[in-house]
Biopython code that builds the backbone (N, CA, C, O; Angstrom):
import numpy as np
from Bio.PDB.StructureBuilder import StructureBuilder

atoms = [
    (1, "MET", "N", (-21.507, 8.201, -1.257)),
    (1, "MET", "CA", (-20.354, 8.171, -0.369)),
    (1, "MET", "C", (-19.739, 6.790, -0.334)),
    (1, "MET", "O", (-18.526, 6.643, -0.189)),
    (2, "GLN", "N", (-20.579, 5.780, -0.466)),
    (2, "GLN", "CA", (-20.084, 4.401, -0.418)),
    (2, "GLN", "C", (-19.105, 4.148, -1.561)),
    (2, "GLN", "O", (-18.166, 3.363, -1.428)),
    (3, "LYS", "N", (-19.339, 4.829, -2.691)),
    (3, "LYS", "CA", (-18.440, 4.676, -3.840)),
    (3, "LYS", "C", (-17.046, 5.209, -3.514)),
    (3, "LYS", "O", (-16.044, 4.580, -3.854)),
    (4, "TYR", "N", (-16.984, 6.355, -2.862)),
    (4, "TYR", "CA", (-15.687, 6.937, -2.493)),
    (4, "TYR", "C", (-14.971, 6.098, -1.437)),
    (4, "TYR", "O", (-13.749, 5.954, -1.460)),
    (5, "LEU", "N", (-15.756, 5.550, -0.515)),
    (5, "LEU", "CA", (-15.185, 4.707, 0.523)),
    (5, "LEU", "C", (-14.599, 3.426, -0.058)),
    (5, "LEU", "O", (-13.501, 3.013, 0.318)),
    (6, "SER", "N", (-15.328, 2.802, -0.969)),
    (6, "SER", "CA", (-14.795, 1.580, -1.585)),
    (6, "SER", "C", (-13.608, 1.888, -2.487)),
    (6, "SER", "O", (-12.673, 1.090, -2.553)),
    (7, "LEU", "N", (-13.617, 3.009, -3.174)),
    (7, "LEU", "CA", (-12.466, 3.399, -3.982)),
    (7, "LEU", "C", (-11.225, 3.659, -3.130)),
    (7, "LEU", "O", (-10.107, 3.332, -3.527)),
    (8, "SER", "N", (-11.436, 4.248, -1.965)),
    (8, "SER", "CA", (-10.282, 4.499, -1.095)),
    (8, "SER", "C", (-9.722, 3.191, -0.556)),
    (8, "SER", "O", (-8.508, 3.064, -0.400)),
    (9, "TYR", "N", (-10.588, 2.204, -0.263)),
    (9, "TYR", "CA", (-10.089, 0.909, 0.184)),
    (9, "TYR", "C", (-9.368, 0.161, -0.925)),
    (9, "TYR", "O", (-8.334, -0.461, -0.680)),
    (10, "ILE", "N", (-9.890, 0.212, -2.124)),
    (10, "ILE", "CA", (-9.212, -0.424, -3.257)),
    (10, "ILE", "C", (-7.866, 0.237, -3.500)),
    (10, "ILE", "O", (-6.870, -0.437, -3.763)),
    (11, "GLY", "N", (-7.843, 1.559, -3.411)),
    (11, "GLY", "CA", (-6.568, 2.281, -3.588)),
    (11, "GLY", "C", (-5.585, 1.945, -2.489)),
    (11, "GLY", "O", (-4.394, 1.796, -2.762)),
    (12, "SER", "N", (-6.041, 1.823, -1.259)),
    (12, "SER", "CA", (-5.143, 1.510, -0.148)),
    (12, "SER", "C", (-4.592, 0.092, -0.259)),
    (12, "SER", "O", (-3.408, -0.139, -0.014)),
    (13, "LEU", "N", (-5.443, -0.845, -0.625)),
    (13, "LEU", "CA", (-4.974, -2.224, -0.786)),
    (13, "LEU", "C", (-3.989, -2.358, -1.941)),
    (13, "LEU", "O", (-3.005, -3.092, -1.843)),
    (14, "SER", "N", (-4.254, -1.649, -3.034)),
    (14, "SER", "CA", (-3.308, -1.711, -4.155)),
    (14, "SER", "C", (-2.003, -1.020, -3.786)),
    (14, "SER", "O", (-0.939, -1.475, -4.204)),
    (15, "ALA", "N", (-2.049, 0.049, -3.026)),
    (15, "ALA", "CA", (-0.818, 0.714, -2.579)),
    (15, "ALA", "C", (-0.014, -0.193, -1.669)),
    (15, "ALA", "O", (1.210, -0.258, -1.774)),
    (16, "LEU", "N", (-0.693, -0.888, -0.782)),
    (16, "LEU", "CA", (-0.004, -1.827, 0.108)),
    (16, "LEU", "C", (0.584, -2.985, -0.665)),
    (16, "LEU", "O", (1.677, -3.453, -0.346)),
    (17, "GLY", "N", (-0.132, -3.459, -1.688)),
    (17, "GLY", "CA", (0.392, -4.518, -2.529)),
    (17, "GLY", "C", (1.605, -4.102, -3.318)),
    (17, "GLY", "O", (2.571, -4.856, -3.427)),
    (18, "VAL", "N", (1.563, -2.909, -3.871)),
    (18, "VAL", "CA", (2.698, -2.400, -4.641)),
    (18, "VAL", "C", (3.891, -2.124, -3.727)),
    (18, "VAL", "O", (5.041, -2.327, -4.117)),
    (19, "ALA", "N", (3.612, -1.669, -2.528)),
    (19, "ALA", "CA", (4.703, -1.363, -1.598)),
    (19, "ALA", "C", (5.450, -2.621, -1.165)),
    (19, "ALA", "O", (6.658, -2.580, -0.932)),
    (20, "THR", "N", (4.740, -3.726, -1.060)),
    (20, "THR", "CA", (5.390, -4.950, -0.632)),
    (20, "THR", "C", (5.903, -5.790, -1.792)),
    (20, "THR", "O", (6.314, -6.933, -1.586)),
    (21, "CYS", "N", (5.889, -5.255, -2.992)),
    (21, "CYS", "CA", (6.277, -6.053, -4.148)),
    (21, "CYS", "C", (7.748, -6.434, -4.128)),
    (21, "CYS", "O", (8.122, -7.431, -4.746)),
    (22, "CYS", "N", (8.567, -5.704, -3.464)),
    (22, "CYS", "CA", (9.989, -6.064, -3.412)),
    (22, "CYS", "C", (10.371, -6.736, -2.101)),
    (22, "CYS", "O", (11.387, -7.428, -2.036)),
    (23, "VAL", "N", (9.592, -6.545, -1.080)),
    (23, "VAL", "CA", (9.866, -7.175, 0.202)),
    (23, "VAL", "C", (9.270, -8.584, 0.229)),
    (23, "VAL", "O", (9.877, -9.499, 0.786)),
    (24, "LEU", "N", (8.109, -8.765, -0.355)),
    (24, "LEU", "CA", (7.438, -10.042, -0.346)),
    (24, "LEU", "C", (8.236, -11.163, -1.011)),
    (24, "LEU", "O", (8.293, -12.261, -0.459)),
    (25, "PRO", "N", (8.860, -10.933, -2.181)),
    (25, "PRO", "CA", (9.646, -12.026, -2.775)),
    (25, "PRO", "C", (10.830, -12.459, -1.909)),
    (25, "PRO", "O", (11.146, -13.647, -1.839)),
    (26, "MET", "N", (11.480, -11.505, -1.255)),
    (26, "MET", "CA", (12.588, -11.849, -0.374)),
    (26, "MET", "C", (12.093, -12.703, 0.801)),
    (26, "MET", "O", (12.760, -13.651, 1.216)),
    (27, "THR", "N", (10.942, -12.361, 1.315)),
    (27, "THR", "CA", (10.366, -13.132, 2.411)),
    (27, "THR", "C", (10.007, -14.548, 1.946)),
    (27, "THR", "O", (10.215, -15.521, 2.671)),
    (28, "MET", "N", (9.482, -14.644, 0.761)),
    (28, "MET", "CA", (9.122, -15.965, 0.240)),
    (28, "MET", "C", (10.357, -16.817, -0.034)),
    (28, "MET", "O", (10.324, -18.037, 0.129)),
    (29, "MET", "N", (11.438, -16.178, -0.448)),
    (29, "MET", "CA", (12.674, -16.923, -0.651)),
    (29, "MET", "C", (13.207, -17.445, 0.677)),
    (29, "MET", "O", (13.752, -18.547, 0.747)),
    (30, "LEU", "N", (13.045, -16.642, 1.733)),
    (30, "LEU", "CA", (13.462, -17.113, 3.060)),
    (30, "LEU", "C", (12.635, -18.319, 3.518)),
    (30, "LEU", "O", (13.116, -19.167, 4.271)),
    (31, "LEU", "N", (11.402, -18.380, 3.058)),
    (31, "LEU", "CA", (10.540, -19.506, 3.411)),
    (31, "LEU", "C", (10.792, -20.734, 2.550)),
    (31, "LEU", "O", (10.190, -21.783, 2.776)),
    (32, "GLY", "N", (11.690, -20.613, 1.549)),
    (32, "GLY", "CA", (12.068, -21.754, 0.739)),
    (32, "GLY", "C", (11.420, -21.823, -0.615)),
    (32, "GLY", "O", (11.602, -22.810, -1.327)),
    (33, "LEU", "N", (10.669, -20.814, -0.998)),
    (33, "LEU", "CA", (10.055, -20.813, -2.314)),
    (33, "LEU", "C", (11.079, -20.351, -3.343)),
    (33, "LEU", "O", (11.980, -19.582, -3.011)),
    (34, "GLY", "N", (10.957, -20.799, -4.566)),
    (34, "GLY", "CA", (11.903, -20.450, -5.620)),
    (34, "GLY", "C", (11.905, -18.975, -5.942)),
    (34, "GLY", "O", (10.937, -18.268, -5.660)),
    (35, "GLY", "N", (12.986, -18.509, -6.529)),
    (35, "GLY", "CA", (13.103, -17.096, -6.800)),
    (35, "GLY", "C", (13.147, -16.730, -8.250)),
    (35, "GLY", "O", (13.451, -15.580, -8.567)),
    (36, "SER", "N", (12.852, -17.663, -9.180)),
    (36, "SER", "CA", (12.945, -17.341, -10.607)),
    (36, "SER", "C", (11.832, -16.416, -11.061)),
    (36, "SER", "O", (11.974, -15.755, -12.091)),
    (37, "TRP", "N", (10.771, -16.348, -10.356)),
    (37, "TRP", "CA", (9.626, -15.531, -10.750)),
    (37, "TRP", "C", (9.735, -14.099, -10.216)),
    (37, "TRP", "O", (8.837, -13.291, -10.451)),
    (38, "ILE", "N", (10.806, -13.776, -9.509)),
    (38, "ILE", "CA", (10.955, -12.446, -8.898)),
    (38, "ILE", "C", (11.109, -11.345, -9.945)),
    (38, "ILE", "O", (10.799, -10.188, -9.660)),
    (39, "ALA", "N", (11.571, -11.669, -11.125)),
    (39, "ALA", "CA", (11.758, -10.669, -12.164)),
    (39, "ALA", "C", (10.452, -9.985, -12.552)),
    (39, "ALA", "O", (10.472, -8.878, -13.090)),
    (40, "ILE", "N", (9.344, -10.616, -12.290)),
    (40, "ILE", "CA", (8.021, -10.026, -12.605)),
    (40, "ILE", "C", (7.800, -8.760, -11.792)),
    (40, "ILE", "O", (7.149, -7.828, -12.265)),
    (41, "PHE", "N", (8.325, -8.715, -10.590)),
    (41, "PHE", "CA", (8.053, -7.600, -9.700)),
    (41, "PHE", "C", (8.809, -6.322, -10.069)),
    (41, "PHE", "O", (8.496, -5.256, -9.541)),
    (42, "GLY", "N", (9.780, -6.406, -10.948)),
    (42, "GLY", "CA", (10.517, -5.214, -11.357)),
    (42, "GLY", "C", (9.641, -4.194, -12.050)),
    (42, "GLY", "O", (9.787, -2.993, -11.824)),
    (43, "GLN", "N", (8.733, -4.658, -12.892)),
    (43, "GLN", "CA", (7.833, -3.750, -13.590)),
    (43, "GLN", "C", (6.832, -3.110, -12.625)),
    (43, "GLN", "O", (6.464, -1.946, -12.780)),
    (44, "ILE", "N", (6.405, -3.874, -11.645)),
    (44, "ILE", "CA", (5.468, -3.328, -10.669)),
    (44, "ILE", "C", (6.144, -2.281, -9.790)),
    (44, "ILE", "O", (5.541, -1.266, -9.439)),
    (45, "ALA", "N", (7.403, -2.538, -9.439)),
    (45, "ALA", "CA", (8.125, -1.589, -8.587)),
    (45, "ALA", "C", (8.334, -0.251, -9.281)),
    (45, "ALA", "O", (8.430, 0.780, -8.614)),
    (46, "ALA", "N", (8.407, -0.249, -10.598)),
    (46, "ALA", "CA", (8.584, 1.001, -11.325)),
    (46, "ALA", "C", (7.386, 1.930, -11.182)),
    (46, "ALA", "O", (7.532, 3.151, -11.244)),
    (47, "ALA", "N", (6.212, 1.361, -10.994)),
    (47, "ALA", "CA", (4.986, 2.162, -10.887)),
    (47, "ALA", "C", (4.545, 2.384, -9.439)),
    (47, "ALA", "O", (3.457, 2.912, -9.208)),
    (48, "SER", "N", (5.356, 1.997, -8.472)),
    (48, "SER", "CA", (4.910, 2.053, -7.090)),
    (48, "SER", "C", (4.602, 3.477, -6.611)),
    (48, "SER", "O", (3.616, 3.691, -5.906)),
    (49, "TYR", "N", (5.426, 4.434, -6.984)),
    (49, "TYR", "CA", (5.167, 5.798, -6.519)),
    (49, "TYR", "C", (3.905, 6.390, -7.144)),
    (49, "TYR", "O", (3.200, 7.174, -6.508)),
    (50, "TYR", "N", (3.625, 6.012, -8.389)),
    (50, "TYR", "CA", (2.399, 6.499, -9.024)),
    (50, "TYR", "C", (1.158, 5.901, -8.346)),
    (50, "TYR", "O", (0.179, 6.605, -8.099)),
    (51, "VAL", "N", (1.208, 4.614, -8.054)),
    (51, "VAL", "CA", (0.078, 3.966, -7.387)),
    (51, "VAL", "C", (-0.097, 4.535, -5.992)),
    (51, "VAL", "O", (-1.227, 4.746, -5.550)),
    (52, "LEU", "N", (0.999, 4.787, -5.290)),
    (52, "LEU", "CA", (0.894, 5.377, -3.955)),
    (52, "LEU", "C", (0.321, 6.781, -4.004)),
    (52, "LEU", "O", (-0.479, 7.154, -3.146)),
    (53, "ALA", "N", (0.719, 7.563, -4.998)),
    (53, "ALA", "CA", (0.188, 8.925, -5.122)),
    (53, "ALA", "C", (-1.305, 8.917, -5.420)),
    (53, "ALA", "O", (-2.056, 9.704, -4.842)),
    (54, "VAL", "N", (-1.743, 8.036, -6.314)),
    (54, "VAL", "CA", (-3.171, 7.936, -6.625)),
    (54, "VAL", "C", (-3.953, 7.457, -5.410)),
    (54, "VAL", "O", (-5.044, 7.956, -5.133)),
    (55, "SER", "N", (-3.399, 6.496, -4.690)),
    (55, "SER", "CA", (-4.069, 6.004, -3.486)),
    (55, "SER", "C", (-4.195, 7.093, -2.432)),
    (55, "SER", "O", (-5.242, 7.234, -1.800)),
    (56, "THR", "N", (-3.141, 7.853, -2.244)),
    (56, "THR", "CA", (-3.196, 8.956, -1.282)),
    (56, "THR", "C", (-4.235, 9.989, -1.696)),
    (56, "THR", "O", (-4.951, 10.525, -0.850)),
    (57, "ALA", "N", (-4.321, 10.270, -2.993)),
    (57, "ALA", "CA", (-5.324, 11.215, -3.470)),
    (57, "ALA", "C", (-6.743, 10.676, -3.253)),
    (57, "ALA", "O", (-7.639, 11.432, -2.876)),
    (58, "LEU", "N", (-6.950, 9.386, -3.486)),
    (58, "LEU", "CA", (-8.284, 8.798, -3.247)),
    (58, "LEU", "C", (-8.676, 8.853, -1.786)),
    (58, "LEU", "O", (-9.834, 9.120, -1.465)),
    (59, "VAL", "N", (-7.735, 8.606, -0.902)),
    (59, "VAL", "CA", (-8.026, 8.669, 0.533)),
    (59, "VAL", "C", (-8.354, 10.114, 0.935)),
    (59, "VAL", "O", (-9.292, 10.357, 1.695)),
    (60, "ALA", "N", (-7.582, 11.050, 0.424)),
    (60, "ALA", "CA", (-7.853, 12.464, 0.748)),
    (60, "ALA", "C", (-9.208, 12.923, 0.219)),
    (60, "ALA", "O", (-9.921, 13.667, 0.892)),
    (61, "ILE", "N", (-9.559, 12.484, -0.975)),
    (61, "ILE", "CA", (-10.873, 12.839, -1.542)),
    (61, "ILE", "C", (-11.991, 12.210, -0.706)),
    (61, "ILE", "O", (-13.028, 12.835, -0.489)),
    (62, "SER", "N", (-11.785, 10.994, -0.245)),
    (62, "SER", "CA", (-12.812, 10.346, 0.595)),
    (62, "SER", "C", (-13.009, 11.108, 1.900)),
    (62, "SER", "O", (-14.141, 11.300, 2.345)),
    (63, "TRP", "N", (-11.912, 11.543, 2.514)),
    (63, "TRP", "CA", (-12.019, 12.366, 3.730)),
    (63, "TRP", "C", (-12.780, 13.659, 3.432)),
    (63, "TRP", "O", (-13.664, 14.053, 4.193)),
    (64, "LEU", "N", (-12.438, 14.310, 2.337)),
    (64, "LEU", "CA", (-13.049, 15.585, 1.993)),
    (64, "LEU", "C", (-14.540, 15.432, 1.696)),
    (64, "LEU", "O", (-15.347, 16.236, 2.164)),
    (65, "VAL", "N", (-14.910, 14.425, 0.936)),
    (65, "VAL", "CA", (-16.309, 14.228, 0.588)),
    (65, "VAL", "C", (-17.132, 13.864, 1.834)),
    (65, "VAL", "O", (-18.251, 14.347, 2.005)),
    (66, "SER", "N", (-16.576, 13.016, 2.693)),
    (66, "SER", "CA", (-17.327, 12.659, 3.909)),
    (66, "SER", "C", (-17.467, 13.870, 4.838)),
    (66, "SER", "O", (-18.475, 14.008, 5.531)),
    (67, "TYR", "N", (-16.471, 14.733, 4.852)),
    (67, "TYR", "CA", (-16.581, 15.949, 5.668)),
    (67, "TYR", "C", (-17.633, 16.890, 5.098)),
    (67, "TYR", "O", (-18.430, 17.457, 5.845)),
    (68, "GLN", "N", (-17.641, 17.058, 3.779)),
    (68, "GLN", "CA", (-18.601, 17.967, 3.156)),
    (68, "GLN", "C", (-20.034, 17.469, 3.298)),
    (68, "GLN", "O", (-20.959, 18.270, 3.431)),
    (69, "ARG", "N", (-20.222, 16.168, 3.271)),
    (69, "ARG", "CA", (-21.569, 15.618, 3.399)),
    (69, "ARG", "C", (-22.016, 15.439, 4.837)),
    (69, "ARG", "O", (-23.169, 15.091, 5.088)),
    (70, "GLY", "N", (-21.128, 15.671, 5.776)),
    (70, "GLY", "CA", (-21.486, 15.572, 7.192)),
    (70, "GLY", "C", (-21.511, 14.145, 7.729)),
    (70, "GLY", "O", (-22.064, 13.896, 8.800)),
    (71, "SER", "N", (-20.924, 13.217, 6.999)),
    (71, "SER", "CA", (-20.937, 11.834, 7.453)),
    (71, "SER", "C", (-19.601, 11.407, 8.041)),
    (71, "SER", "O", (-19.317, 10.214, 8.155)),
    (72, "LEU", "N", (-18.794, 12.371, 8.408)),
    (72, "LEU", "CA", (-17.470, 12.061, 8.961)),
    (72, "LEU", "C", (-17.544, 11.294, 10.288)),
    (72, "LEU", "O", (-16.774, 10.350, 10.464)),
    (73, "PRO", "N", (-18.431, 11.650, 11.232)),
    (73, "PRO", "CA", (-18.489, 10.874, 12.472)),
    (73, "PRO", "C", (-18.884, 9.421, 12.254)),
    (73, "PRO", "O", (-18.439, 8.537, 12.986)),
    (74, "LYS", "N", (-19.719, 9.172, 11.246)),
    (74, "LYS", "CA", (-20.178, 7.822, 10.990)),
    (74, "LYS", "C", (-19.114, 6.982, 10.276)),
    (74, "LYS", "O", (-19.054, 5.769, 10.476)),
    (75, "LEU", "N", (-18.279, 7.608, 9.451)),
    (75, "LEU", "CA", (-17.323, 6.884, 8.621)),
    (75, "LEU", "C", (-15.873, 7.042, 9.048)),
    (75, "LEU", "O", (-14.975, 6.567, 8.354)),
    (76, "LYS", "N", (-15.626, 7.697, 10.174)),
    (76, "LYS", "CA", (-14.251, 8.009, 10.529)),
    (76, "LYS", "C", (-13.387, 6.773, 10.748)),
    (76, "LYS", "O", (-12.195, 6.811, 10.442)),
    (77, "TRP", "N", (-13.945, 5.673, 11.268)),
    (77, "TRP", "CA", (-13.139, 4.473, 11.503)),
    (77, "TRP", "C", (-12.772, 3.785, 10.201)),
    (77, "TRP", "O", (-11.674, 3.244, 10.066)),
    (78, "TRP", "N", (-13.702, 3.806, 9.229)),
    (78, "TRP", "CA", (-13.383, 3.255, 7.910)),
    (78, "TRP", "C", (-12.296, 4.085, 7.242)),
    (78, "TRP", "O", (-11.359, 3.548, 6.651)),
    (79, "LEU", "N", (-12.435, 5.385, 7.344)),
    (79, "LEU", "CA", (-11.446, 6.273, 6.729)),
    (79, "LEU", "C", (-10.101, 6.194, 7.427)),
    (79, "LEU", "O", (-9.063, 6.289, 6.773)),
    (80, "LEU", "N", (-10.099, 6.021, 8.737)),
    (80, "LEU", "CA", (-8.840, 5.831, 9.444)),
    (80, "LEU", "C", (-8.151, 4.535, 9.032)),
    (80, "LEU", "O", (-6.922, 4.465, 9.004)),
    (81, "GLY", "N", (-8.936, 3.513, 8.714)),
    (81, "GLY", "CA", (-8.374, 2.257, 8.236)),
    (81, "GLY", "C", (-7.679, 2.413, 6.892)),
    (81, "GLY", "O", (-6.583, 1.891, 6.688)),
    (82, "THR", "N", (-8.322, 3.138, 5.972)),
    (82, "THR", "CA", (-7.686, 3.356, 4.673)),
    (82, "THR", "C", (-6.455, 4.242, 4.796)),
    (82, "THR", "O", (-5.459, 4.045, 4.101)),
    (83, "THR", "N", (-6.539, 5.213, 5.683)),
    (83, "THR", "CA", (-5.393, 6.091, 5.904)),
    (83, "THR", "C", (-4.226, 5.325, 6.495)),
    (83, "THR", "O", (-3.076, 5.539, 6.111)),
    (84, "ALA", "N", (-4.520, 4.433, 7.429)),
    (84, "ALA", "CA", (-3.449, 3.619, 8.054)),
    (84, "ALA", "C", (-2.809, 2.689, 7.037)),
    (84, "ALA", "O", (-1.588, 2.530, 7.033)),
    (85, "MET", "N", (-3.613, 2.068, 6.169)),
    (85, "MET", "CA", (-3.035, 1.189, 5.157)),
    (85, "MET", "C", (-2.165, 1.943, 4.157)),
    (85, "MET", "O", (-1.096, 1.468, 3.772)),
    (86, "THR", "N", (-2.625, 3.108, 3.743)),
    (86, "THR", "CA", (-1.839, 3.911, 2.818)),
    (86, "THR", "C", (-0.574, 4.424, 3.490)),
    (86, "THR", "O", (0.488, 4.460, 2.867)),
    (87, "GLY", "N", (-0.675, 4.818, 4.744)),
    (87, "GLY", "CA", (0.515, 5.246, 5.485)),
    (87, "GLY", "C", (1.518, 4.124, 5.648)),
    (87, "GLY", "O", (2.723, 4.348, 5.530)),
    (88, "LEU", "N", (1.038, 2.913, 5.920)),
    (88, "LEU", "CA", (1.915, 1.766, 6.024)),
    (88, "LEU", "C", (2.616, 1.473, 4.693)),
    (88, "LEU", "O", (3.785, 1.088, 4.666)),
    (89, "ALA", "N", (1.887, 1.660, 3.600)),
    (89, "ALA", "CA", (2.497, 1.465, 2.284)),
    (89, "ALA", "C", (3.617, 2.472, 2.049)),
    (89, "ALA", "O", (4.666, 2.118, 1.510)),
    (90, "TRP", "N", (3.402, 3.732, 2.451)),
    (90, "TRP", "CA", (4.454, 4.726, 2.305)),
    (90, "TRP", "C", (5.663, 4.402, 3.168)),
    (90, "TRP", "O", (6.800, 4.612, 2.745)),
    (91, "VAL", "N", (5.432, 3.897, 4.366)),
    (91, "VAL", "CA", (6.543, 3.528, 5.246)),
    (91, "VAL", "C", (7.337, 2.378, 4.649)),
    (91, "VAL", "O", (8.568, 2.398, 4.676)),
    (92, "VAL", "N", (6.652, 1.377, 4.109)),
    (92, "VAL", "CA", (7.354, 0.238, 3.513)),
    (92, "VAL", "C", (8.163, 0.654, 2.307)),
    (92, "VAL", "O", (9.297, 0.208, 2.137)),
    (93, "VAL", "N", (7.589, 1.515, 1.456)),
    (93, "VAL", "CA", (8.329, 1.971, 0.277)),
    (93, "VAL", "C", (9.536, 2.818, 0.664)),
    (93, "VAL", "O", (10.599, 2.707, 0.054)),
    (94, "SER", "N", (9.370, 3.658, 1.671)),
    (94, "SER", "CA", (10.483, 4.534, 2.037)),
    (94, "SER", "C", (11.596, 3.792, 2.771)),
    (94, "SER", "O", (12.734, 4.261, 2.784)),
    (95, "HIS", "N", (11.298, 2.650, 3.379)),
    (95, "HIS", "CA", (12.316, 1.864, 4.084)),
    (95, "HIS", "C", (12.596, 0.528, 3.389)),
    (95, "HIS", "O", (13.078, -0.418, 4.014)),
    (96, "GLU", "N", (12.296, 0.464, 2.116)),
    (96, "GLU", "CA", (12.407, -0.776, 1.372)),
    (96, "GLU", "C", (13.842, -1.323, 1.359)),
    (96, "GLU", "O", (14.048, -2.526, 1.513)),
    (97, "ALA", "N", (14.804, -0.461, 1.179)),
    (97, "ALA", "CA", (16.201, -0.907, 1.118)),
    (97, "ALA", "C", (16.635, -1.503, 2.461)),
    (97, "ALA", "O", (17.321, -2.524, 2.501)),
    (98, "ARG", "N", (16.236, -0.870, 3.538)),
    (98, "ARG", "CA", (16.593, -1.401, 4.875)),
    (98, "ARG", "C", (15.936, -2.743, 5.139)),
    (98, "ARG", "O", (16.553, -3.645, 5.706)),
    (99, "ILE", "N", (14.676, -2.872, 4.724)),
    (99, "ILE", "CA", (13.973, -4.125, 4.921)),
    (99, "ILE", "C", (14.613, -5.228, 4.109)),
    (99, "ILE", "O", (14.806, -6.338, 4.604)),
    (100, "ASN", "N", (14.946, -4.924, 2.849)),
    (100, "ASN", "CA", (15.603, -5.930, 2.012)),
    (100, "ASN", "C", (16.965, -6.304, 2.554)),
    (100, "ASN", "O", (17.322, -7.482, 2.524)),
    (101, "ASP", "N", (17.740, -5.355, 3.048)),
    (101, "ASP", "CA", (19.033, -5.670, 3.639)),
    (101, "ASP", "C", (18.883, -6.581, 4.846)),
    (101, "ASP", "O", (19.665, -7.513, 5.034)),
    (102, "PHE", "N", (17.878, -6.308, 5.658)),
    (102, "PHE", "CA", (17.628, -7.152, 6.821)),
    (102, "PHE", "C", (17.269, -8.570, 6.402)),
    (102, "PHE", "O", (17.750, -9.542, 6.984)),
    (103, "LEU", "N", (16.408, -8.679, 5.376)),
    (103, "LEU", "CA", (16.012, -10.004, 4.924)),
    (103, "LEU", "C", (17.175, -10.761, 4.281)),
    (103, "LEU", "O", (17.264, -11.982, 4.415)),
    (104, "ILE", "N", (18.062, -10.057, 3.589)),
    (104, "ILE", "CA", (19.239, -10.697, 3.002)),
    (104, "ILE", "C", (20.166, -11.197, 4.103)),
    (104, "ILE", "O", (20.767, -12.263, 3.970)),
    (105, "MET", "N", (20.285, -10.447, 5.174)),
    (105, "MET", "CA", (21.125, -10.876, 6.287)),
    (105, "MET", "C", (20.570, -12.148, 6.946)),
    (105, "MET", "O", (21.325, -12.907, 7.555)),
    (106, "GLN", "N", (19.280, -12.380, 6.829)),
    (106, "GLN", "CA", (18.662, -13.552, 7.443)),
    (106, "GLN", "C", (18.883, -14.809, 6.621)),
    (106, "GLN", "O", (18.652, -15.911, 7.121)),
    (107, "MET", "N", (19.323, -14.680, 5.381)),
    (107, "MET", "CA", (19.524, -15.849, 4.509)),
    (107, "MET", "C", (20.777, -16.592, 4.909)),
    (107, "MET", "O", (21.118, -17.604, 4.296)),
]
sb = StructureBuilder()
sb.init_structure("model")
sb.init_model(0)
sb.init_chain("A")
sb.init_seg("    ")
for serial, (resi, resn, name, xyz) in enumerate(atoms, 1):
    if name == "N":
        sb.init_residue(resn, " ", resi, " ")
    sb.init_atom(name, np.array(xyz, "f"), 0.0, 1.0, " ", f" {name:<3s}", serial, name[0])
structure = sb.get_structure()
């Protein structure tokens, strides 16, 4: 079970990283960091929905396996953490244009 739990956390962290790949450079530019390296994130943004889908599947499998093995009461807080991170990644990706517009207005 520990393997599924660690896979779900790795998937959630990668989903959160991919989701912020377009918002993070804008934030760093607001902080005064250069923007020439932002072109790197275009390739990552192309795969964001695939990474989010795989992460969501890993979290769902972790919930299912822990339920089947009867360890859901013991692991529910860990699983809720991965679910929250993956959900936050979906929210950031779905509102990415609004977030970027807001950050551009702050410049």
